[in-house]
ZAKOLLUM-247125 format. One line per 2 residues: for each residue x, z, y of C-alpha. Coordinates in nm, 2 decimals, m for minus. Each point is the difference from the previous one (the first is absolute). Layout:
<lumlums>
X,Z,Y ~ ...
</lumlums>
This chain:
<lumlums>
7.07,m10.15,2.05 ~ m0.30,0.01,0.25
0.04,0.36,0.01 ~ 0.36,0.05,0.03
m0.04,m0.25,0.27 ~ m0.22,0.24,0.18
0.21,0.33,m0.01 ~ 0.25,m0.20,0.13
m0.21,m0.16,0.29 ~ m0.13,0.36,0.05
0.37,0.14,0.04 ~ 0.11,m0.29,0.23
m0.27,0.05,0.23 ~ m0.18,0.34,0.01
0.16,0.28,0.23 ~ 0.22,0.24,m0.20
m0.29,0.30,m0.01 ~ m0.20,m0.22,m0.09
0.14,m0.22,m0.23 ~ 0.15,0.35,m0.22
m0.39,0.06,m0.03 ~ m0.17,m0.37,m0.14
0.31,m0.08,m0.16 ~ m0.03,0.24,m0.29
m0.37,m0.06,m0.03 ~ 0.04,m0.39,m0.01
0.23,0.06,m0.29 ~ m0.23,0.27,m0.17
m0.25,m0.28,m0.02 ~ 0.19,m0.24,m0.11
0.08,0.24,m0.29 ~ m0.35,0.08,m0.06
m0.08,m0.38,0.02 ~ 0.30,m0.04,m0.27
m0.04,0.25,m0.22 ~ m0.11,m0.10,m0.37
0.00,0.34,m0.12 ~ m0.36,0.17,m0.09
0.07,0.20,0.33 ~ 0.06,m0.26,0.19
m0.31,m0.20,m0.09 ~ m0.24,0.34,0.06
0.16,m0.01,0.39 ~ m0.12,m0.37,0.04
m0.36,0.06,m0.16 ~ 0.02,0.30,0.21
0.07,m0.22,0.33 ~ m0.22,m0.27,m0.14
m0.27,0.23,m0.01 ~ 0.09,0.14,0.34
m0.02,m0.34,0.15 ~ m0.34,m0.05,m0.19
m0.13,0.32,0.18 ~ 0.12,m0.02,0.36
m0.14,m0.39,m0.06 ~ m0.35,0.14,m0.10
0.03,0.31,0.26 ~ 0.03,m0.22,0.26
m0.32,m0.20,m0.14 ~ m0.16,0.30,m0.05
0.04,0.15,0.34 ~ m0.06,m0.33,0.16
m0.36,m0.05,m0.23 ~ m0.11,0.40,0.12
0.08,m0.07,0.34 ~ m0.19,m0.31,m0.03
m0.29,0.17,m0.15 ~ m0.02,0.28,0.22
0.02,m0.20,0.30 ~ m0.32,m0.21,m0.15
m0.18,0.30,m0.12 ~ 0.06,0.27,0.23
0.10,0.37,m0.12 ~ m0.35,0.08,m0.18
m0.04,m0.28,m0.20 ~ 0.41,m0.03,m0.07
m0.05,0.35,m0.14 ~ m0.27,m0.08,m0.21
0.23,m0.26,m0.16 ~ 0.29,0.22,m0.02
m0.17,0.26,m0.15 ~ m0.18,m0.27,m0.26
0.32,m0.20,m0.06 ~ 0.18,0.37,m0.08
m0.27,0.07,m0.29 ~ 0.02,m0.37,m0.15
0.34,0.02,m0.04 ~ 0.05,0.31,m0.11
m0.30,m0.01,m0.27 ~ 0.17,m0.35,m0.13
0.33,0.16,m0.05 ~ m0.12,0.28,m0.20
m0.21,m0.27,m0.21 ~ 0.34,m0.12,m0.16
m0.02,0.38,m0.16 ~ 0.42,m0.02,0.04
0.05,m0.29,m0.20 ~ 0.15,m0.18,0.37
0.26,0.27,m0.04 ~ 0.05,0.04,m0.40
0.02,m0.35,m0.05 ~ 0.33,m0.02,0.13
0.15,0.27,m0.24 ~ m0.19,m0.18,m0.28
0.14,m0.33,0.07 ~ 0.36,0.10,0.03
m0.07,0.19,m0.31 ~ m0.14,m0.29,m0.21
0.20,m0.24,0.11 ~ 0.31,0.22,m0.10
m0.16,0.07,m0.35 ~ m0.08,m0.39,m0.04
m0.34,0.11,m0.02 ~ m0.20,m0.37,0.12
m0.37,0.03,m0.15 ~ 0.03,0.34,0.16
0.15,m0.14,0.35 ~ m0.28,m0.25,0.02
m0.34,0.21,m0.11 ~ 0.13,0.27,0.25
m0.03,m0.31,0.23 ~ m0.37,m0.07,m0.03
m0.09,0.39,m0.10 ~ 0.14,0.15,0.34
m0.22,m0.29,0.20 ~ m0.32,0.07,m0.19
0.03,0.39,0.01 ~ 0.07,m0.04,0.38
m0.33,m0.24,0.04 ~ m0.24,0.16,m0.23
0.08,0.34,0.20 ~ m0.05,m0.17,0.34
m0.29,m0.16,m0.12 ~ m0.16,0.35,m0.13
0.08,0.17,0.32 ~ m0.12,m0.30,0.21
m0.34,0.09,m0.20 ~ m0.01,0.35,0.04
0.07,m0.08,0.37 ~ m0.32,m0.21,0.01
m0.19,0.24,m0.16 ~ 0.08,0.30,0.24
m0.07,m0.24,0.28 ~ m0.36,m0.04,m0.15
m0.10,0.34,m0.05 ~ 0.19,0.17,0.28
0.03,m0.28,0.28 ~ m0.26,0.18,0.21
0.28,0.28,0.07 ~ 0.25,m0.23,0.06
0.05,m0.11,0.36 ~ m0.11,m0.38,0.06
0.24,m0.12,0.15 ~ 0.23,0.04,m0.32
m0.26,m0.11,m0.27 ~ 0.03,m0.37,0.02
0.42,m0.03,m0.01 ~ m0.02,0.26,m0.26
m0.20,m0.19,m0.14 ~ 0.25,m0.30,0.02
0.27,0.18,m0.08 ~ m0.07,0.04,m0.34
0.03,m0.30,m0.10 ~ 0.32,0.04,0.08
0.11,0.25,m0.19 ~ 0.09,m0.19,m0.33
0.18,m0.29,0.18 ~ 0.24,0.29,0.12
0.02,0.16,m0.29 ~ 0.13,m0.28,m0.15
0.23,m0.12,0.23 ~ 0.18,0.34,0.00
0.06,m0.08,m0.34 ~ 0.11,m0.32,0.02
0.27,0.18,0.28 ~ 0.11,0.21,m0.32
0.00,m0.30,m0.20 ~ 0.24,m0.15,0.24
0.22,0.26,0.07 ~ 0.08,0.12,m0.36
0.20,m0.36,m0.02 ~ 0.18,0.01,0.36
m0.21,m0.24,0.16 ~ m0.05,0.18,0.33
m0.12,m0.31,0.18 ~ m0.29,m0.04,m0.22
m0.09,0.35,m0.03 ~ 0.02,0.09,0.39
m0.12,m0.28,0.18 ~ m0.36,m0.12,m0.12
m0.10,0.37,0.08 ~ 0.23,0.05,0.33
0.00,m0.32,0.18 ~ m0.24,m0.25,m0.18
m0.28,0.20,0.01 ~ m0.03,0.16,0.38
0.10,m0.32,0.15 ~ m0.33,m0.16,m0.22
m0.24,0.26,0.14 ~ 0.09,m0.10,0.34
m0.04,m0.37,m0.09 ~ m0.36,0.14,m0.15
m0.06,0.18,0.33 ~ 0.13,m0.34,0.19
m0.24,m0.17,m0.19 ~ m0.31,0.22,0.05
0.10,0.01,0.38 ~ m0.05,m0.37,m0.02
m0.35,0.04,m0.14 ~ m0.06,0.26,0.28
m0.08,0.31,m0.29 ~ 0.01,0.30,0.17
0.26,0.22,0.09 ~ m0.01,0.29,m0.23
0.08,0.17,m0.31 ~ m0.22,m0.18,m0.24
0.16,m0.36,0.15 ~ 0.33,0.21,m0.08
m0.04,0.10,m0.38 ~ m0.16,m0.34,m0.07
0.33,m0.17,0.11 ~ 0.18,0.24,m0.23
m0.22,m0.03,m0.24 ~ 0.09,m0.39,0.00
0.36,0.05,0.07 ~ 0.05,0.24,m0.29
m0.18,m0.23,m0.26 ~ 0.22,m0.28,0.10
0.33,0.19,0.03 ~ m0.07,0.15,m0.38
m0.09,m0.30,m0.20 ~ 0.27,m0.21,0.14
0.24,0.26,m0.06 ~ m0.15,0.00,m0.38
0.02,m0.36,m0.05 ~ 0.39,0.03,0.12
0.11,0.25,m0.24 ~ m0.19,m0.12,m0.26
0.20,m0.32,0.01 ~ 0.32,0.24,0.07
m0.07,0.19,m0.31 ~ m0.07,m0.23,m0.25
0.35,m0.19,0.08 ~ 0.17,0.36,m0.11
0.16,m0.11,m0.36 ~ m0.06,0.41,m0.08
m0.39,m0.07,0.07 ~ m0.09,m0.38,m0.06
m0.35,m0.06,m0.15 ~ 0.13,0.32,m0.28
m0.30,0.15,m0.17 ~ m0.10,0.31,0.17
0.02,0.39,m0.14 ~ m0.14,0.29,0.18
0.10,0.36,0.05 ~ m0.28,0.14,0.15
0.04,0.38,m0.08 ~ 0.37,m0.03,0.06
m0.02,m0.15,0.38 ~ m0.33,0.19,0.08
0.17,0.33,m0.04 ~ 0.28,m0.10,0.17
m0.22,m0.17,0.28 ~ m0.22,0.26,0.02
0.21,0.26,0.18 ~ 0.18,m0.30,0.19
m0.35,m0.04,0.14 ~ m0.05,0.37,0.09
0.32,m0.01,0.21 ~ m0.04,m0.32,0.17
m0.34,0.10,0.07 ~ 0.05,0.32,0.15
0.34,m0.16,0.19 ~ m0.30,m0.28,0.12
m0.25,0.27,0.08 ~ 0.28,0.20,0.20
0.13,m0.33,0.26 ~ m0.34,m0.09,0.00
m0.22,0.32,0.03 ~ 0.09,0.07,0.37
m0.27,m0.32,0.07 ~ m0.19,0.07,m0.26
m0.02,0.33,0.17 ~ m0.03,m0.07,0.34
m0.25,m0.25,m0.06 ~ m0.22,0.29,m0.21
0.03,0.23,0.30 ~ 0.03,m0.22,0.37
m0.16,m0.31,0.13 ~ 0.13,m0.35,m0.10
0.17,m0.05,0.36 ~ 0.19,0.31,m0.10
0.10,m0.17,m0.32 ~ 0.11,m0.28,0.15
0.21,0.15,0.24 ~ 0.13,0.19,m0.28
0.07,m0.27,m0.23 ~ 0.14,m0.22,0.28
0.26,0.29,0.04 ~ 0.08,0.02,m0.39
0.03,m0.37,m0.06 ~ 0.29,0.02,0.29
0.19,0.26,m0.13 ~ m0.06,m0.12,m0.34
0.27,m0.33,0.09 ~ 0.27,0.37,m0.08
m0.19,0.00,m0.33 ~ 0.07,m0.38,m0.14
0.38,0.09,m0.04 ~ m0.14,0.31,m0.29
m0.22,m0.31,m0.14 ~ 0.26,m0.24,m0.01
0.29,0.20,m0.15 ~ m0.32,0.15,m0.23
m0.04,m0.34,m0.12 ~ 0.34,m0.11,m0.08
0.09,0.30,m0.17 ~ m0.29,0.03,m0.26
0.13,m0.24,m0.22 ~ 0.38,0.10,0.02
m0.06,0.36,m0.09 ~ m0.21,m0.11,m0.26
0.27,m0.23,m0.14 ~ 0.28,0.26,0.02
m0.21,0.27,m0.18 ~ m0.07,m0.25,m0.24
0.40,0.02,m0.04 ~ 0.01,0.34,0.02
0.27,0.02,0.22 ~ m0.03,0.35,0.19
0.27,m0.06,0.22 ~ m0.08,m0.34,0.16
m0.38,0.18,0.04 ~ 0.18,0.24,0.19
0.14,m0.20,0.23 ~ m0.21,m0.25,0.05
m0.32,0.25,0.08 ~ 0.28,0.11,0.27
0.01,m0.31,0.18 ~ m0.35,m0.07,0.03
m0.01,0.29,0.20 ~ 0.22,m0.16,0.26
m0.17,m0.32,m0.04 ~ m0.28,0.18,0.12
0.07,0.31,0.25 ~ 0.21,m0.25,0.26
m0.20,m0.30,0.06 ~ m0.29,0.24,0.00
0.14,0.18,0.28 ~ 0.08,m0.30,0.21
m0.29,m0.16,m0.04 ~ m0.21,0.30,0.08
0.22,0.05,0.32 ~ m0.07,m0.31,0.08
m0.39,0.02,m0.03 ~ m0.03,0.32,0.19
0.20,m0.12,0.28 ~ m0.26,m0.33,0.06
m0.30,0.23,m0.19 ~ m0.19,m0.02,0.34
0.05,m0.37,0.10 ~ m0.10,m0.07,m0.41
m0.33,0.19,m0.01 ~ m0.07,m0.11,0.33
m0.03,m0.34,m0.14 ~ m0.31,0.07,m0.21
m0.24,0.10,0.32 ~ 0.08,0.28,0.28
m0.14,0.25,m0.17 ~ 0.22,0.02,m0.33
0.28,0.18,0.22 ~ m0.16,0.27,m0.06
0.16,0.01,m0.39 ~ 0.37,m0.03,0.11
0.07,0.43,m0.02 ~ m0.16,m0.08,m0.38
0.27,m0.26,m0.06 ~ 0.34,0.26,0.12
m0.21,0.29,m0.24 ~ m0.04,m0.27,m0.28
0.35,m0.12,0.00 ~ 0.19,0.30,m0.05
m0.22,0.07,m0.38 ~ 0.10,m0.40,m0.06
0.32,0.07,0.05 ~ 0.00,0.35,m0.23
m0.09,m0.28,m0.28 ~ 0.24,m0.21,0.05
0.31,0.22,m0.07 ~ m0.08,0.04,m0.29
m0.10,m0.31,m0.07 ~ m0.18,m0.18,m0.29
0.00,0.30,m0.19 ~ m0.31,m0.01,m0.14
0.07,m0.37,m0.15 ~ 0.32,0.19,m0.15
m0.22,0.29,m0.20 ~ m0.25,m0.26,m0.16
0.26,m0.24,m0.11 ~ 0.18,0.25,m0.21
m0.32,0.12,m0.14 ~ m0.11,0.34,0.25
m0.25,m0.20,0.11 ~ m0.22,0.34,m0.04
0.22,0.21,0.17 ~ m0.12,m0.23,0.28
m0.34,0.04,m0.07 ~ 0.02,0.39,0.05
0.25,m0.13,0.37 ~ m0.26,m0.19,0.10
m0.29,0.25,m0.12 ~ 0.13,0.29,0.22
0.09,m0.23,0.29 ~ m0.36,m0.18,0.02
m0.18,0.36,m0.06 ~ 0.23,0.14,0.31
m0.07,m0.30,0.17 ~ m0.39,0.02,m0.04
0.01,0.35,0.17 ~ 0.21,m0.09,0.30
m0.22,m0.28,0.05 ~ m0.35,0.19,m0.05
0.18,0.28,0.25 ~ 0.21,m0.19,0.24
m0.23,m0.30,0.09 ~ m0.35,0.20,0.07
0.26,0.20,0.25 ~ 0.22,m0.23,0.21
m0.15,m0.42,m0.09 ~ 0.27,m0.21,m0.07
0.31,0.21,0.11 ~ m0.12,0.24,m0.30
m0.04,m0.31,m0.20 ~ 0.42,m0.10,0.04
0.05,0.34,m0.04 ~ m0.16,0.05,m0.35
0.13,m0.32,m0.11 ~ 0.35,0.02,0.12
0.05,0.39,m0.16 ~ m0.20,m0.17,m0.32
0.31,m0.23,0.01 ~ 0.28,0.30,0.04
m0.20,0.14,m0.28 ~ 0.04,m0.29,m0.26
0.38,m0.05,0.08 ~ 0.11,0.33,m0.09
m0.21,0.00,m0.28 ~ 0.19,m0.32,m0.13
0.31,0.07,0.10 ~ m0.01,0.36,m0.19
m0.17,m0.21,m0.30 ~ 0.27,m0.21,m0.03
0.28,0.21,0.02 ~ m0.15,0.22,m0.27
m0.08,m0.25,m0.26 ~ 0.26,m0.28,0.05
0.30,0.19,0.20 ~ 0.01,m0.22,0.25
0.00,0.09,0.35 ~ m0.23,m0.23,0.18
0.08,0.05,0.35 ~ 0.13,m0.25,0.29
0.24,0.25,0.09 ~ 0.17,0.08,m0.31
0.37,m0.03,m0.02 ~ 0.05,m0.14,m0.34
m0.26,m0.10,m0.31 ~ m0.02,0.23,m0.29
m0.03,m0.14,m0.37 ~ m0.34,m0.01,m0.10
m0.12,0.27,m0.29 ~ m0.19,m0.26,m0.19
m0.32,m0.20,0.02 ~ m0.25,0.03,m0.25
</lumlums>
């Protein structure tokens, strides 16, 4: 009834032209809220994930502005470079389990395999933590043996960062556990809202004790925030999962061989995809000084607001894809996959244009020299919009059991990206980095579109007239 009242009020108060536009949107929102179908549930999850992402984007954006203002371009560039490496290595340390756990959850639930489900929860956490700890140990060994060849201003921040990697990996696994169960808030809020807020809180604490405004202090704040966030998330999920009737305190069983065989290709898919997403910042850090890294990172962070639409739809679509595939309903899969492209593309277009319109103003908040990154935003937006036009294609392929094809797609894209970065950055600096990044995303999008169409018979494109029935999912 409240929604009907809103519609009636809008019809009475709004001018005819505006009313014709607004009232259908309100009615559509009401349909989504009240729809009890699985598609409606996925839409609500996507909207909730998008709301969290938008909130987190604002928090992250403000925190980056504060950090840049406190530290200046040089120290901020050091922090940005090291933090990207931490997130990258932590994600890779999951060995694909942060994604495969979504598929295995629905598979084991459908088969009534409670013991395997409980074993999966424990095994995925242990594998991620052990792998990340090994990676961190290798990092310390590298610093010990080759520290003299690394720029001195990177040594301490990198040393602190190595302690963060295990918690990043565990946090990604916990995100996957929550997403598999449709707990959107629990999956996204700790990483994307609580952690950046805590980084600011700990930075404020450092300010109170007159700590230096440098990358070392910022990485220390990130260390404390990551541990608090991840351990709190672990405690929360432990309580929630134990309350599930299907899990409870039953015995554990393990299928490490089967889980690993499925997860390792996903590790390659996610790893290469994550490398593609962050390689530009890393390569810029290898070729250019920290102040240039800071300008590029600020520009990328500003236009990346557009990608929150894609990640929100991806987070909501993965469990729905898995459930439809488990039900072997190919027509429903084709229909839902087509919907996800529209959910991704049109909001991305609107948000991207708004971000570009306000781009110079937003970059000026970081500092006067950061406005040099405005042209980079426009270049990067072209690539991001291309990716949005095909929706969460890699998730669809992975959930359908075609993760090995994703490996091929991303391997080809990564090779192209490395060549592009290696050629373009030395020649054209930051502009070359942005052009290389956008071109790599276009290559990735085209290959994913063609792969989905050939393997599943689904035309995954935002402008496709109508969905085509899938031919099967293995």
